[in-house]
Every structure is written in C-alpha cells, then in structure tokens.
N, C-alpha and C positions, 0 to 999 in steps of 0.2 A: 171349482171341482168341474174335470173333464169327465161328460158322460158321455160323448161320444168318440172315443180316440182311434177308433180304426177307420171311421171315414176319416178324421182327419189328417191320420198320416196315411190314407191314400194316392198313390199312385198310378197312373193314367196312360198309357200309350197307344199313338195312332202312326201308322206308317201306312204309305201309299209310294205308287211307282207309276210312271203314264210315260207313253212314246208321243212325243209333239214332233211333227215335219216343220220344225222350223232350225234354222242354224241356236247354239246355247249363248249366244250374245243375247239373241233376241228374246230367248225365255229367261233368263235373268232380266234385262230390264223389265219385264213384262211383271215379273217377280217383287221388284222392286221399284224403282222410280216412276215403271208404268201401271202402278198399282191401279191407281183412278181409274182408267180408260176401260177396264175390264171388272172390278171386283164390285160383285153386288151385295153383299152383306152388310149395308151402311143402317146403320140405327136412324138415320134420317136421309129421306131421297138423295136432298140435294145436296147431304155434304160431300168436301171433295177431299181424297183420301191421299195423304204425305204421308213421302218413304225420306225422311231426310239423311242420305246417303252416305254415314260415315257410322265410326264406333261410336257410340254414346249418343246418335242421334233417334229421334223418335219416330215410330209410325203412329200413325191418329187420324183420327178423322175432323177435318178443320168444316164447322157449321157458321164460320164468318162473322165477326166483329168481337174476335178473340175467344169465342167459346170450339170447346172442343170435349173429344173424349179419347184418351190414350188408349192403343191396342198394347204396343211393347217399345224397349228401346235396343237399338240394335247392338249388340256385341262382340259381332265378328262381320266384317264385309270386304271378302275376295270376290270381285269383281274379275271374270265372268261366270266362276264357279259356285261360290257358297257366299250363304247369308246365315245368321243367327240372330234369332233377337229374343229374351226374355221380357214377362210382361205380368201384371195383374188380371186374374181376372174373375168375374162373379157374376149370376144367373140365378136369379133367384135366390132358392137357399144355400147355392154352388159359392163357392170362396176360396179361389187357387190362383196359386202361380203356373207359367207355360214356360217354356223352349221349344222356340221352333228354329227349325234345320230345314233350310232349302239346300238343296243340293242338284247342280247342271253337269251334265256328261254328254259328252259326243254321242250317240248314237253307233256310229260307224257308218250308217247308210244315208249322210247330209244332216240329219234331223239329230233332237236330243231325247234324253233321259233324265227326266225330270223324278227326284228322289225327293220325301218330307218326310219329316220326323217332327210328329208334336212329342212333347211329353209335359204330363198335368200333376202336379201334388198337390195335397192340400183335400179339402171337403168337397166332392165332386156328386149330385146326385142321378141318379141312374139319365133323367131325362138331359143334364148337360153332354152325358157321357154318350147316348145316343145321337144329339143334336152334334156335336163334334166330331163324330165315326161321319155319320152322312154328311154332312156337310164338306167335310176334307173331301171324302169323293165327289159331289158335286164342286166342288171347287176345282179337283182336275178335269174337270169333264169343261168345265167354263173354261177354264184354261187353254186348254186345247183348242176349245171353239174359234176362242177370241185371237189365237196365233195363227191358226188355219185358215180360218175364215174372215176375221176383219171383225166378225161380230162384238163389240165393247158395251157398257153398260149404258143403260138409256136410264135417266131418271122415271120416276113413278111409272115402268114397264112392269 
C-alpha cells in the first residue's frame, strides 16, 4: 500500500536561460565533452567528469579503478545545438528520474543563448527541489564565467 501517492507522482521543472559571450560551438563543447574542465558539483573532488558523446552514451563521474557514479544516459546528441539526457537520481529521501535538455542558439551578436530545462518526476523533497533550482542558476553562472574568462574547475578549491 502506498501512503504518499501525491509525492510519488510529483513532477518538477526547472528552466533557465543565459547569454554567453562565446560562439555556440564553444558553449556546446563545454556542456558536453568539455564538462570536466568546469563542472564544480562532484561527489569526490578528484573525480573526472565523462561525457560519452553519442546517443546511448553515459555522463558520469569517473573515480578511477573502475569506480564511478552515473549521472545520465544521452538520448539525443545534435552538435552544436542540443543534447538531451535522462538519468536516475536520489538524494536523502528523494528518488526520481530526470530529463535534462541543453539547447544552444546564436544570440545574433556573436555570442550564444543557452537554454536549460530540467524535468524531474518521482519523489522529491523540498530540500532537493531547492537544491536543484539554486544549483541550476549557479551552474549557468559558472558556465558563463568559464567560457568568458577561462576560469575552470580546481580540485579542492
């Protein structure tokens, strides 16, 4: 018997967009095969972020010696415009599936407009919803800073 059906059926969406002074090709590479250079949210500081750039490929943290944690599986890969991935998730009491859509377009001024949509379904705690909302906003800022200034990820910093 399920006693918390309303939470188990929850759907939550996070959307954002940001202008970046970099060509769409550079933004797309940073969002895919270049993730390791700037992605700050790692479960282990020394982890390497891997984006296996093909449909069915995986996005994961490589901890070395065959150890890893899975982020998502790529279901659409269309460089330099879009990438879609679906993955499992769970933090604390939350257990969910997510769909991540990254869309990059020229902004008409020599830069890019990056649009991100995250869709979660399953059991999501308020803390998880708050974390993904603020984390997505922070990631957009970090991505822009990386592409515009070159400041990337430093383990332990």
